[in-house]
C-alpha angles and dihedrals in degrees: 000000000000130000138196115213143181121214126197114223127209092259089055092253119135128232121199124199145144133234145159092230113043098184094048092047094050090051089052089052091049091050091051095246099097101080138338091249095054092044087061097036112045111236115230108179146338108260097181140010131174131189109236103177102221132043089240092056092047092051091049092051091046091052091048094050094044088059093059124094117248094259093054091050090052092049091047092051091048092049091051094049097052114116119243 
C-alpha cells in the first residue's frame, strides 16, 4: 500500500512526498533524515494523506501535487478534509 502526503513545515511551507509507511516516513522527516527539504524546514504535521495503491500511482499523484502553487495545495487539502 502506497500513500501520497503533504506535510506542513514550521515556516508554513508544504512538502509533498510518497511512501509505503506513512508513520515511519513522518518520523524520518521529524528526525531530519527524511528529505533534504524537511531537514532544513522543520516538519510540523501531516495535513493530507491519500492511499494510492501502487508506488506508480503514488508517484504520479506526488508529481501532480508538486506542480501546484501553494494556494492550490491549501484549497485541495481543505476540500479533502471537509466532512460529508
